[in-house]
mmCIF file of the N, C-alpha and C atoms, coordinates in Angstrom:
data_MODEL
# 
_entry.id   MODEL 
# 
loop_
_atom_site.group_PDB 
_atom_site.id 
_atom_site.type_symbol 
_atom_site.label_atom_id 
_atom_site.label_alt_id 
_atom_site.label_comp_id 
_atom_site.label_asym_id 
_atom_site.label_entity_id 
_atom_site.label_seq_id 
_atom_site.pdbx_PDB_ins_code 
_atom_site.Cartn_x 
_atom_site.Cartn_y 
_atom_site.Cartn_z 
_atom_site.occupancy 
_atom_site.B_iso_or_equiv 
_atom_site.pdbx_formal_charge 
_atom_site.auth_seq_id 
_atom_site.auth_comp_id 
_atom_site.auth_asym_id 
_atom_site.auth_atom_id 
_atom_site.pdbx_PDB_model_num 
ATOM 1   N N  . MET A 1 1  ? 5.907   -5.512 6.003   1.00 0.00 ? 1  MET A N  1 
ATOM 2   C CA . MET A 1 1  ? 5.234   -5.050 6.771   1.00 0.00 ? 1  MET A CA 1 
ATOM 3   C C  . MET A 1 1  ? 5.792   -4.908 8.210   1.00 0.00 ? 1  MET A C  1 
ATOM 4   N N  . ALA A 1 2  ? 5.753   -3.714 8.591   1.00 0.00 ? 2  ALA A N  1 
ATOM 5   C CA . ALA A 1 2  ? 6.049   -3.194 10.145  1.00 0.00 ? 2  ALA A CA 1 
ATOM 6   C C  . ALA A 1 2  ? 4.974   -2.620 10.870  1.00 0.00 ? 2  ALA A C  1 
ATOM 7   N N  . VAL A 1 3  ? 4.993   -3.576 12.078  1.00 0.00 ? 3  VAL A N  1 
ATOM 8   C CA . VAL A 1 3  ? 3.673   -2.988 12.873  1.00 0.00 ? 3  VAL A CA 1 
ATOM 9   C C  . VAL A 1 3  ? 4.408   -2.369 13.818  1.00 0.00 ? 3  VAL A C  1 
ATOM 10  N N  . GLN A 1 4  ? 3.932   -1.225 14.401  1.00 0.00 ? 4  GLN A N  1 
ATOM 11  C CA . GLN A 1 4  ? 4.385   -0.532 15.172  1.00 0.00 ? 4  GLN A CA 1 
ATOM 12  C C  . GLN A 1 4  ? 3.019   -0.020 15.978  1.00 0.00 ? 4  GLN A C  1 
ATOM 13  N N  . GLY A 1 5  ? 3.240   -0.291 17.176  1.00 0.00 ? 5  GLY A N  1 
ATOM 14  C CA . GLY A 1 5  ? 2.112   -0.104 18.129  1.00 0.00 ? 5  GLY A CA 1 
ATOM 15  C C  . GLY A 1 5  ? 0.257   -0.920 17.442  1.00 0.00 ? 5  GLY A C  1 
ATOM 16  N N  . ALA A 1 6  ? -0.087  0.518  17.299  1.00 0.00 ? 6  ALA A N  1 
ATOM 17  C CA . ALA A 1 6  ? -1.713  0.369  16.406  1.00 0.00 ? 6  ALA A CA 1 
ATOM 18  C C  . ALA A 1 6  ? -1.879  0.336  14.981  1.00 0.00 ? 6  ALA A C  1 
ATOM 19  N N  . GLN A 1 7  ? -0.365  0.645  14.832  1.00 0.00 ? 7  GLN A N  1 
ATOM 20  C CA . GLN A 1 7  ? -0.155  1.465  13.103  1.00 0.00 ? 7  GLN A CA 1 
ATOM 21  C C  . GLN A 1 7  ? 0.768   0.075  12.206  1.00 0.00 ? 7  GLN A C  1 
ATOM 22  N N  . VAL A 1 8  ? 0.246   -0.420 11.408  1.00 0.00 ? 8  VAL A N  1 
ATOM 23  C CA . VAL A 1 8  ? 0.962   -1.186 10.343  1.00 0.00 ? 8  VAL A CA 1 
ATOM 24  C C  . VAL A 1 8  ? 1.281   -0.372 9.052   1.00 0.00 ? 8  VAL A C  1 
ATOM 25  N N  . ASP A 1 9  ? 2.897   -0.648 8.794   1.00 0.00 ? 9  ASP A N  1 
ATOM 26  C CA . ASP A 1 9  ? 3.064   0.301  7.596   1.00 0.00 ? 9  ASP A CA 1 
ATOM 27  C C  . ASP A 1 9  ? 3.244   -1.029 5.996   1.00 0.00 ? 9  ASP A C  1 
ATOM 28  N N  . VAL A 1 10 ? 2.477   -0.250 5.397   1.00 0.00 ? 10 VAL A N  1 
ATOM 29  C CA . VAL A 1 10 ? 2.394   -0.997 4.356   1.00 0.00 ? 10 VAL A CA 1 
ATOM 30  C C  . VAL A 1 10 ? 3.327   -1.373 3.123   1.00 0.00 ? 10 VAL A C  1 
ATOM 31  N N  . ALA A 1 11 ? 4.404   -2.194 2.852   1.00 0.00 ? 11 ALA A N  1 
ATOM 32  C CA . ALA A 1 11 ? 5.892   -1.556 2.397   1.00 0.00 ? 11 ALA A CA 1 
ATOM 33  C C  . ALA A 1 11 ? 5.589   -2.224 0.590   1.00 0.00 ? 11 ALA A C  1 
ATOM 34  N N  . ALA A 1 12 ? 6.332   -1.966 -0.150  1.00 0.00 ? 12 ALA A N  1 
ATOM 35  C CA . ALA A 1 12 ? 5.899   -2.294 -1.504  1.00 0.00 ? 12 ALA A CA 1 
ATOM 36  C C  . ALA A 1 12 ? 6.889   -3.412 -1.549  1.00 0.00 ? 12 ALA A C  1 
ATOM 37  N N  . PRO A 1 13 ? 6.222   -4.419 -2.127  1.00 0.00 ? 13 PRO A N  1 
ATOM 38  C CA . PRO A 1 13 ? 7.053   -6.109 -2.340  1.00 0.00 ? 13 PRO A CA 1 
ATOM 39  C C  . PRO A 1 13 ? 8.133   -6.142 -3.225  1.00 0.00 ? 13 PRO A C  1 
ATOM 40  N N  . TRP A 1 14 ? 8.584   -5.549 -3.686  1.00 0.00 ? 14 TRP A N  1 
ATOM 41  C CA . TRP A 1 14 ? 9.178   -5.465 -5.620  1.00 0.00 ? 14 TRP A CA 1 
ATOM 42  C C  . TRP A 1 14 ? 9.502   -4.131 -5.780  1.00 0.00 ? 14 TRP A C  1 
ATOM 43  N N  . PRO A 1 15 ? 10.407  -3.561 -6.705  1.00 0.00 ? 15 PRO A N  1 
ATOM 44  C CA . PRO A 1 15 ? 10.251  -2.511 -7.071  1.00 0.00 ? 15 PRO A CA 1 
ATOM 45  C C  . PRO A 1 15 ? 9.418   -2.210 -7.872  1.00 0.00 ? 15 PRO A C  1 
ATOM 46  N N  . GLY A 1 16 ? 8.827   -1.014 -8.816  1.00 0.00 ? 16 GLY A N  1 
ATOM 47  C CA . GLY A 1 16 ? 8.171   -0.497 -9.415  1.00 0.00 ? 16 GLY A CA 1 
ATOM 48  C C  . GLY A 1 16 ? 7.064   0.949  -9.831  1.00 0.00 ? 16 GLY A C  1 
ATOM 49  N N  . VAL A 1 17 ? 6.083   1.018  -10.440 1.00 0.00 ? 17 VAL A N  1 
ATOM 50  C CA . VAL A 1 17 ? 5.919   1.877  -10.257 1.00 0.00 ? 17 VAL A CA 1 
ATOM 51  C C  . VAL A 1 17 ? 4.116   2.234  -10.165 1.00 0.00 ? 17 VAL A C  1 
ATOM 52  N N  . VAL A 1 18 ? 4.214   3.267  -9.227  1.00 0.00 ? 18 VAL A N  1 
ATOM 53  C CA . VAL A 1 18 ? 2.394   2.778  -8.758  1.00 0.00 ? 18 VAL A CA 1 
ATOM 54  C C  . VAL A 1 18 ? 1.759   3.821  -9.952  1.00 0.00 ? 18 VAL A C  1 
ATOM 55  N N  . GLN A 1 19 ? 0.727   2.212  -10.262 1.00 0.00 ? 19 GLN A N  1 
ATOM 56  C CA . GLN A 1 19 ? -0.352  2.822  -11.544 1.00 0.00 ? 19 GLN A CA 1 
ATOM 57  C C  . GLN A 1 19 ? -1.723  3.117  -10.910 1.00 0.00 ? 19 GLN A C  1 
ATOM 58  N N  . GLU A 1 20 ? -2.181  2.813  -9.677  1.00 0.00 ? 20 GLU A N  1 
ATOM 59  C CA . GLU A 1 20 ? -3.395  3.471  -9.432  1.00 0.00 ? 20 GLU A CA 1 
ATOM 60  C C  . GLU A 1 20 ? -3.041  3.295  -7.825  1.00 0.00 ? 20 GLU A C  1 
ATOM 61  N N  . VAL A 1 21 ? -4.072  4.190  -7.187  1.00 0.00 ? 21 VAL A N  1 
ATOM 62  C CA . VAL A 1 21 ? -4.078  3.932  -5.368  1.00 0.00 ? 21 VAL A CA 1 
ATOM 63  C C  . VAL A 1 21 ? -5.443  3.668  -5.599  1.00 0.00 ? 21 VAL A C  1 
ATOM 64  N N  . MET A 1 22 ? -6.430  2.955  -5.010  1.00 0.00 ? 22 MET A N  1 
ATOM 65  C CA . MET A 1 22 ? -7.471  2.376  -4.374  1.00 0.00 ? 22 MET A CA 1 
ATOM 66  C C  . MET A 1 22 ? -7.879  2.541  -3.298  1.00 0.00 ? 22 MET A C  1 
ATOM 67  N N  . VAL A 1 23 ? -7.639  3.651  -2.770  1.00 0.00 ? 23 VAL A N  1 
ATOM 68  C CA . VAL A 1 23 ? -7.890  3.617  -0.895  1.00 0.00 ? 23 VAL A CA 1 
ATOM 69  C C  . VAL A 1 23 ? -7.624  5.283  -1.033  1.00 0.00 ? 23 VAL A C  1 
ATOM 70  N N  . ALA A 1 24 ? -8.102  5.203  -0.167  1.00 0.00 ? 24 ALA A N  1 
ATOM 71  C CA . ALA A 1 24 ? -8.285  7.513  0.061   1.00 0.00 ? 24 ALA A CA 1 
ATOM 72  C C  . ALA A 1 24 ? -8.321  7.254  2.007   1.00 0.00 ? 24 ALA A C  1 
ATOM 73  N N  . VAL A 1 25 ? -7.309  8.625  2.816   1.00 0.00 ? 25 VAL A N  1 
ATOM 74  C CA . VAL A 1 25 ? -7.162  8.242  4.040   1.00 0.00 ? 25 VAL A CA 1 
ATOM 75  C C  . VAL A 1 25 ? -8.621  8.008  4.905   1.00 0.00 ? 25 VAL A C  1 
ATOM 76  N N  . GLY A 1 26 ? -8.983  7.514  5.735   1.00 0.00 ? 26 GLY A N  1 
ATOM 77  C CA . GLY A 1 26 ? -9.972  7.647  6.099   1.00 0.00 ? 26 GLY A CA 1 
ATOM 78  C C  . GLY A 1 26 ? -10.735 6.775  5.998   1.00 0.00 ? 26 GLY A C  1 
ATOM 79  N N  . ASP A 1 27 ? -10.447 5.676  5.075   1.00 0.00 ? 27 ASP A N  1 
ATOM 80  C CA . ASP A 1 27 ? -11.302 4.627  4.400   1.00 0.00 ? 27 ASP A CA 1 
ATOM 81  C C  . ASP A 1 27 ? -10.405 3.137  5.260   1.00 0.00 ? 27 ASP A C  1 
ATOM 82  N N  . SER A 1 28 ? -11.906 2.150  5.369   1.00 0.00 ? 28 SER A N  1 
ATOM 83  C CA . SER A 1 28 ? -11.903 1.115  5.966   1.00 0.00 ? 28 SER A CA 1 
ATOM 84  C C  . SER A 1 28 ? -11.377 0.077  5.287   1.00 0.00 ? 28 SER A C  1 
ATOM 85  N N  . VAL A 1 29 ? -10.304 -0.957 5.229   1.00 0.00 ? 29 VAL A N  1 
ATOM 86  C CA . VAL A 1 29 ? -10.255 -1.724 4.645   1.00 0.00 ? 29 VAL A CA 1 
ATOM 87  C C  . VAL A 1 29 ? -10.329 -3.516 5.239   1.00 0.00 ? 29 VAL A C  1 
ATOM 88  N N  . GLN A 1 30 ? -10.675 -4.576 4.740   1.00 0.00 ? 30 GLN A N  1 
ATOM 89  C CA . GLN A 1 30 ? -10.422 -5.569 5.606   1.00 0.00 ? 30 GLN A CA 1 
ATOM 90  C C  . GLN A 1 30 ? -8.957  -6.157 4.696   1.00 0.00 ? 30 GLN A C  1 
ATOM 91  N N  . GLU A 1 31 ? -8.728  -7.159 5.500   1.00 0.00 ? 31 GLU A N  1 
ATOM 92  C CA . GLU A 1 31 ? -7.455  -7.985 4.801   1.00 0.00 ? 31 GLU A CA 1 
ATOM 93  C C  . GLU A 1 31 ? -7.567  -8.328 3.230   1.00 0.00 ? 31 GLU A C  1 
ATOM 94  N N  . GLU A 1 32 ? -7.038  -8.658 2.678   1.00 0.00 ? 32 GLU A N  1 
ATOM 95  C CA . GLU A 1 32 ? -6.525  -8.912 1.342   1.00 0.00 ? 32 GLU A CA 1 
ATOM 96  C C  . GLU A 1 32 ? -7.220  -7.902 0.167   1.00 0.00 ? 32 GLU A C  1 
ATOM 97  N N  . ASP A 1 33 ? -8.004  -6.726 0.935   1.00 0.00 ? 33 ASP A N  1 
ATOM 98  C CA . ASP A 1 33 ? -8.416  -5.606 -0.047  1.00 0.00 ? 33 ASP A CA 1 
ATOM 99  C C  . ASP A 1 33 ? -7.362  -5.134 -0.814  1.00 0.00 ? 33 ASP A C  1 
ATOM 100 N N  . ASP A 1 34 ? -7.418  -4.870 -1.480  1.00 0.00 ? 34 ASP A N  1 
ATOM 101 C CA . ASP A 1 34 ? -6.109  -4.030 -2.906  1.00 0.00 ? 34 ASP A CA 1 
ATOM 102 C C  . ASP A 1 34 ? -6.290  -2.804 -2.033  1.00 0.00 ? 34 ASP A C  1 
ATOM 103 N N  . LEU A 1 35 ? -4.783  -2.643 -2.164  1.00 0.00 ? 35 LEU A N  1 
ATOM 104 C CA . LEU A 1 35 ? -5.137  -1.131 -1.614  1.00 0.00 ? 35 LEU A CA 1 
ATOM 105 C C  . LEU A 1 35 ? -3.832  -0.215 -2.828  1.00 0.00 ? 35 LEU A C  1 
ATOM 106 N N  . LEU A 1 36 ? -3.493  -0.663 -3.445  1.00 0.00 ? 36 LEU A N  1 
ATOM 107 C CA . LEU A 1 36 ? -3.089  -0.080 -4.746  1.00 0.00 ? 36 LEU A CA 1 
ATOM 108 C C  . LEU A 1 36 ? -2.270  -1.278 -5.643  1.00 0.00 ? 36 LEU A C  1 
ATOM 109 N N  . ALA A 1 37 ? -1.946  -0.749 -6.314  1.00 0.00 ? 37 ALA A N  1 
ATOM 110 C CA . ALA A 1 37 ? -1.452  -1.408 -8.297  1.00 0.00 ? 37 ALA A CA 1 
ATOM 111 C C  . ALA A 1 37 ? 0.310   -1.144 -8.757  1.00 0.00 ? 37 ALA A C  1 
ATOM 112 N N  . LEU A 1 38 ? 0.733   -2.106 -8.676  1.00 0.00 ? 38 LEU A N  1 
ATOM 113 C CA . LEU A 1 38 ? 1.972   -1.320 -8.842  1.00 0.00 ? 38 LEU A CA 1 
ATOM 114 C C  . LEU A 1 38 ? 2.451   -2.335 -10.047 1.00 0.00 ? 38 LEU A C  1 
ATOM 115 N N  . GLU A 1 39 ? 3.003   -1.174 -11.099 1.00 0.00 ? 39 GLU A N  1 
ATOM 116 C CA . GLU A 1 39 ? 3.898   -1.903 -12.471 1.00 0.00 ? 39 GLU A CA 1 
ATOM 117 C C  . GLU A 1 39 ? 4.935   -2.574 -12.515 1.00 0.00 ? 39 GLU A C  1 
ATOM 118 N N  . SER A 1 40 ? 5.400   -3.327 -12.406 1.00 0.00 ? 40 SER A N  1 
ATOM 119 C CA . SER A 1 40 ? 6.646   -4.253 -12.295 1.00 0.00 ? 40 SER A CA 1 
ATOM 120 C C  . SER A 1 40 ? 7.243   -5.212 -13.984 1.00 0.00 ? 40 SER A C  1 
ATOM 121 N N  . MET A 1 41 ? 7.642   -5.122 -14.164 1.00 0.00 ? 41 MET A N  1 
ATOM 122 C CA . MET A 1 41 ? 8.280   -5.879 -15.901 1.00 0.00 ? 41 MET A CA 1 
ATOM 123 C C  . MET A 1 41 ? 7.163   -5.859 -16.875 1.00 0.00 ? 41 MET A C  1 
ATOM 124 N N  . LYS A 1 42 ? 6.142   -4.976 -16.470 1.00 0.00 ? 42 LYS A N  1 
ATOM 125 C CA . LYS A 1 42 ? 5.162   -4.759 -17.673 1.00 0.00 ? 42 LYS A CA 1 
ATOM 126 C C  . LYS A 1 42 ? 4.051   -5.557 -17.613 1.00 0.00 ? 42 LYS A C  1 
ATOM 127 N N  . MET A 1 43 ? 3.830   -6.210 -15.518 1.00 0.00 ? 43 MET A N  1 
ATOM 128 C CA . MET A 1 43 ? 2.965   -6.464 -15.251 1.00 0.00 ? 43 MET A CA 1 
ATOM 129 C C  . MET A 1 43 ? 2.405   -5.487 -13.911 1.00 0.00 ? 43 MET A C  1 
ATOM 130 N N  . ILE A 1 44 ? 0.868   -5.707 -13.747 1.00 0.00 ? 44 ILE A N  1 
ATOM 131 C CA . ILE A 1 44 ? 0.474   -4.957 -12.797 1.00 0.00 ? 44 ILE A CA 1 
ATOM 132 C C  . ILE A 1 44 ? -0.114  -6.046 -11.768 1.00 0.00 ? 44 ILE A C  1 
ATOM 133 N N  . THR A 1 45 ? 0.159   -5.826 -10.937 1.00 0.00 ? 45 THR A N  1 
ATOM 134 C CA . THR A 1 45 ? -0.042  -6.281 -9.600  1.00 0.00 ? 45 THR A CA 1 
ATOM 135 C C  . THR A 1 45 ? -0.501  -5.107 -8.348  1.00 0.00 ? 45 THR A C  1 
ATOM 136 N N  . PRO A 1 46 ? -1.965  -5.871 -7.804  1.00 0.00 ? 46 PRO A N  1 
ATOM 137 C CA . PRO A 1 46 ? -2.194  -5.265 -6.825  1.00 0.00 ? 46 PRO A CA 1 
ATOM 138 C C  . PRO A 1 46 ? -1.815  -5.832 -5.360  1.00 0.00 ? 46 PRO A C  1 
ATOM 139 N N  . VAL A 1 47 ? -1.174  -4.357 -4.867  1.00 0.00 ? 47 VAL A N  1 
ATOM 140 C CA . VAL A 1 47 ? -0.275  -5.116 -3.354  1.00 0.00 ? 47 VAL A CA 1 
ATOM 141 C C  . VAL A 1 47 ? -1.794  -4.784 -2.245  1.00 0.00 ? 47 VAL A C  1 
ATOM 142 N N  . PRO A 1 48 ? -2.173  -6.056 -1.149  1.00 0.00 ? 48 PRO A N  1 
ATOM 143 C CA . PRO A 1 48 ? -3.434  -6.010 -0.482  1.00 0.00 ? 48 PRO A CA 1 
ATOM 144 C C  . PRO A 1 48 ? -2.800  -5.410 0.968   1.00 0.00 ? 48 PRO A C  1 
ATOM 145 N N  . ALA A 1 49 ? -4.347  -4.828 1.364   1.00 0.00 ? 49 ALA A N  1 
ATOM 146 C CA . ALA A 1 49 ? -4.210  -5.240 2.730   1.00 0.00 ? 49 ALA A CA 1 
ATOM 147 C C  . ALA A 1 49 ? -3.658  -6.409 3.416   1.00 0.00 ? 49 ALA A C  1 
ATOM 148 N N  . PRO A 1 50 ? -2.627  -6.085 4.395   1.00 0.00 ? 50 PRO A N  1 
ATOM 149 C CA . PRO A 1 50 ? -2.185  -7.684 5.301   1.00 0.00 ? 50 PRO A CA 1 
ATOM 150 C C  . PRO A 1 50 ? -2.653  -7.501 6.843   1.00 0.00 ? 50 PRO A C  1 
ATOM 151 N N  . ALA A 1 51 ? -3.720  -6.601 6.815   1.00 0.00 ? 51 ALA A N  1 
ATOM 152 C CA . ALA A 1 51 ? -4.942  -6.398 8.169   1.00 0.00 ? 51 ALA A CA 1 
ATOM 153 C C  . ALA A 1 51 ? -6.004  -5.849 7.846   1.00 0.00 ? 51 ALA A C  1 
ATOM 154 N N  . PRO A 1 52 ? -6.935  -5.866 8.413   1.00 0.00 ? 52 PRO A N  1 
ATOM 155 C CA . PRO A 1 52 ? -7.949  -5.154 8.445   1.00 0.00 ? 52 PRO A CA 1 
ATOM 156 C C  . PRO A 1 52 ? -7.492  -3.495 9.562   1.00 0.00 ? 52 PRO A C  1 
ATOM 157 N N  . GLY A 1 53 ? -8.113  -2.629 9.186   1.00 0.00 ? 53 GLY A N  1 
ATOM 158 C CA . GLY A 1 53 ? -8.042  -1.751 9.322   1.00 0.00 ? 53 GLY A CA 1 
ATOM 159 C C  . GLY A 1 53 ? -8.529  -0.384 9.034   1.00 0.00 ? 53 GLY A C  1 
ATOM 160 N N  . ARG A 1 54 ? -7.966  0.608  9.009   1.00 0.00 ? 54 ARG A N  1 
ATOM 161 C CA . ARG A 1 54 ? -8.284  1.991  8.919   1.00 0.00 ? 54 ARG A CA 1 
ATOM 162 C C  . ARG A 1 54 ? -6.964  2.644  7.988   1.00 0.00 ? 54 ARG A C  1 
ATOM 163 N N  . VAL A 1 55 ? -7.427  3.222  6.727   1.00 0.00 ? 55 VAL A N  1 
ATOM 164 C CA . VAL A 1 55 ? -6.406  3.974  6.347   1.00 0.00 ? 55 VAL A CA 1 
ATOM 165 C C  . VAL A 1 55 ? -5.752  5.382  6.863   1.00 0.00 ? 55 VAL A C  1 
ATOM 166 N N  . VAL A 1 56 ? -4.735  5.442  7.313   1.00 0.00 ? 56 VAL A N  1 
ATOM 167 C CA . VAL A 1 56 ? -4.207  7.127  7.881   1.00 0.00 ? 56 VAL A CA 1 
ATOM 168 C C  . VAL A 1 56 ? -3.337  7.976  7.200   1.00 0.00 ? 56 VAL A C  1 
ATOM 169 N N  . ALA A 1 57 ? -2.854  6.955  6.298   1.00 0.00 ? 57 ALA A N  1 
ATOM 170 C CA . ALA A 1 57 ? -1.224  7.846  5.486   1.00 0.00 ? 57 ALA A CA 1 
ATOM 171 C C  . ALA A 1 57 ? -1.525  6.617  3.954   1.00 0.00 ? 57 ALA A C  1 
ATOM 172 N N  . ILE A 1 58 ? -1.525  7.909  3.191   1.00 0.00 ? 58 ILE A N  1 
ATOM 173 C CA . ILE A 1 58 ? -1.415  7.445  1.760   1.00 0.00 ? 58 ILE A CA 1 
ATOM 174 C C  . ILE A 1 58 ? 0.759   7.814  1.470   1.00 0.00 ? 58 ILE A C  1 
ATOM 175 N N  . HIS A 1 59 ? 1.296   7.486  1.354   1.00 0.00 ? 59 HIS A N  1 
ATOM 176 C CA . HIS A 1 59 ? 2.980   7.621  1.205   1.00 0.00 ? 59 HIS A CA 1 
ATOM 177 C C  . HIS A 1 59 ? 3.263   8.345  -0.361  1.00 0.00 ? 59 HIS A C  1 
ATOM 178 N N  . VAL A 1 60 ? 2.686   7.363  -1.433  1.00 0.00 ? 60 VAL A N  1 
ATOM 179 C CA . VAL A 1 60 ? 2.687   7.496  -2.583  1.00 0.00 ? 60 VAL A CA 1 
ATOM 180 C C  . VAL A 1 60 ? 1.702   8.092  -3.818  1.00 0.00 ? 60 VAL A C  1 
ATOM 181 N N  . ASN A 1 61 ? 1.843   8.382  -4.648  1.00 0.00 ? 61 ASN A N  1 
ATOM 182 C CA . ASN A 1 61 ? 1.104   9.126  -5.879  1.00 0.00 ? 61 ASN A CA 1 
ATOM 183 C C  . ASN A 1 61 ? 1.089   7.957  -6.736  1.00 0.00 ? 61 ASN A C  1 
ATOM 184 N N  . VAL A 1 62 ? 0.352   8.139  -7.449  1.00 0.00 ? 62 VAL A N  1 
ATOM 185 C CA . VAL A 1 62 ? 0.062   7.709  -8.929  1.00 0.00 ? 62 VAL A CA 1 
ATOM 186 C C  . VAL A 1 62 ? 1.394   8.396  -9.815  1.00 0.00 ? 62 VAL A C  1 
ATOM 187 N N  . GLY A 1 63 ? 2.551   7.329  -10.572 1.00 0.00 ? 63 GLY A N  1 
ATOM 188 C CA . GLY A 1 63 ? 3.313   7.551  -11.370 1.00 0.00 ? 63 GLY A CA 1 
ATOM 189 C C  . GLY A 1 63 ? 4.636   7.280  -10.677 1.00 0.00 ? 63 GLY A C  1 
ATOM 190 N N  . ASP A 1 64 ? 4.157   7.381  -9.223  1.00 0.00 ? 64 ASP A N  1 
ATOM 191 C CA . ASP A 1 64 ? 6.044   6.940  -8.102  1.00 0.00 ? 64 ASP A CA 1 
ATOM 192 C C  . ASP A 1 64 ? 6.422   5.879  -8.601  1.00 0.00 ? 64 ASP A C  1 
ATOM 193 N N  . VAL A 1 65 ? 8.055   6.036  -8.554  1.00 0.00 ? 65 VAL A N  1 
ATOM 194 C CA . VAL A 1 65 ? 8.307   5.256  -8.686  1.00 0.00 ? 65 VAL A CA 1 
ATOM 195 C C  . VAL A 1 65 ? 9.219   4.419  -7.261  1.00 0.00 ? 65 VAL A C  1 
ATOM 196 N N  . VAL A 1 66 ? 8.979   3.652  -7.063  1.00 0.00 ? 66 VAL A N  1 
ATOM 197 C CA . VAL A 1 66 ? 9.000   2.957  -5.407  1.00 0.00 ? 66 VAL A CA 1 
ATOM 198 C C  . VAL A 1 66 ? 10.141  1.807  -5.767  1.00 0.00 ? 66 VAL A C  1 
ATOM 199 N N  . THR A 1 67 ? 11.148  1.585  -4.668  1.00 0.00 ? 67 THR A N  1 
ATOM 200 C CA . THR A 1 67 ? 11.989  0.617  -4.755  1.00 0.00 ? 67 THR A CA 1 
ATOM 201 C C  . THR A 1 67 ? 11.193  -0.289 -3.442  1.00 0.00 ? 67 THR A C  1 
ATOM 202 N N  . ALA A 1 68 ? 11.650  -1.625 -3.476  1.00 0.00 ? 68 ALA A N  1 
ATOM 203 C CA . ALA A 1 68 ? 11.518  -2.869 -2.780  1.00 0.00 ? 68 ALA A CA 1 
ATOM 204 C C  . ALA A 1 68 ? 11.413  -2.111 -1.673  1.00 0.00 ? 68 ALA A C  1 
ATOM 205 N N  . GLY A 1 69 ? 10.676  -2.537 -0.545  1.00 0.00 ? 69 GLY A N  1 
ATOM 206 C CA . GLY A 1 69 ? 10.648  -1.980 1.047   1.00 0.00 ? 69 GLY A CA 1 
ATOM 207 C C  . GLY A 1 69 ? 10.132  -0.817 1.430   1.00 0.00 ? 69 GLY A C  1 
ATOM 208 N N  . ALA A 1 70 ? 9.925   -0.213 0.120   1.00 0.00 ? 70 ALA A N  1 
ATOM 209 C CA . ALA A 1 70 ? 9.653   1.881  0.134   1.00 0.00 ? 70 ALA A CA 1 
ATOM 210 C C  . ALA A 1 70 ? 7.915   1.592  1.155   1.00 0.00 ? 70 ALA A C  1 
ATOM 211 N N  . ARG A 1 71 ? 7.557   2.788  1.590   1.00 0.00 ? 71 ARG A N  1 
ATOM 212 C CA . ARG A 1 71 ? 6.692   2.725  2.698   1.00 0.00 ? 71 ARG A CA 1 
ATOM 213 C C  . ARG A 1 71 ? 5.479   3.400  1.762   1.00 0.00 ? 71 ARG A C  1 
ATOM 214 N N  . LEU A 1 72 ? 4.549   2.090  1.375   1.00 0.00 ? 72 LEU A N  1 
ATOM 215 C CA . LEU A 1 72 ? 3.614   3.155  0.645   1.00 0.00 ? 72 LEU A CA 1 
ATOM 216 C C  . LEU A 1 72 ? 2.245   3.277  1.589   1.00 0.00 ? 72 LEU A C  1 
ATOM 217 N N  . VAL A 1 73 ? 1.381   2.785  2.302   1.00 0.00 ? 73 VAL A N  1 
ATOM 218 C CA . VAL A 1 73 ? 0.188   2.948  2.936   1.00 0.00 ? 73 VAL A CA 1 
ATOM 219 C C  . VAL A 1 73 ? 0.559   3.030  4.969   1.00 0.00 ? 73 VAL A C  1 
ATOM 220 N N  . THR A 1 74 ? 0.340   3.655  5.237   1.00 0.00 ? 74 THR A N  1 
ATOM 221 C CA . THR A 1 74 ? -0.064  3.280  6.668   1.00 0.00 ? 74 THR A CA 1 
ATOM 222 C C  . THR A 1 74 ? -1.263  2.779  7.319   1.00 0.00 ? 74 THR A C  1 
ATOM 223 N N  . LEU A 1 75 ? -1.668  1.866  7.829   1.00 0.00 ? 75 LEU A N  1 
ATOM 224 C CA . LEU A 1 75 ? -2.714  1.673  8.288   1.00 0.00 ? 75 LEU A CA 1 
ATOM 225 C C  . LEU A 1 75 ? -2.832  1.484  10.015  1.00 0.00 ? 75 LEU A C  1 
ATOM 226 N N  . GLU A 1 76 ? -4.059  1.952  10.062  1.00 0.00 ? 76 GLU A N  1 
ATOM 227 C CA . GLU A 1 76 ? -4.053  2.140  12.183  1.00 0.00 ? 76 GLU A CA 1 
ATOM 228 C C  . GLU A 1 76 ? -5.346  0.466  12.237  1.00 0.00 ? 76 GLU A C  1 
ATOM 229 N N  . ARG A 1 77 ? -4.812  -0.526 13.238  1.00 0.00 ? 77 ARG A N  1 
ATOM 230 C CA . ARG A 1 77 ? -5.652  -1.399 13.756  1.00 0.00 ? 77 ARG A CA 1 
ATOM 231 C C  . ARG A 1 77 ? -6.722  -0.993 14.585  1.00 0.00 ? 77 ARG A C  1 
# 
């Protein structure tokens, strides 16, 4: 997670394939709400929000292959 002013970029904790995007731009989320699900090594794991906020950008789509550290979602606090 990188904090830039009032925005928080949520990064992929590990490489994987985006299986599901559970939020939309404009959604309000609480800390620990699931944002999306990544599949890695045949396991599907949710990626939670690191802080409460509003979704301002989604940088991936279902089926995208991401590397560890790739920007997934941007939240505004």
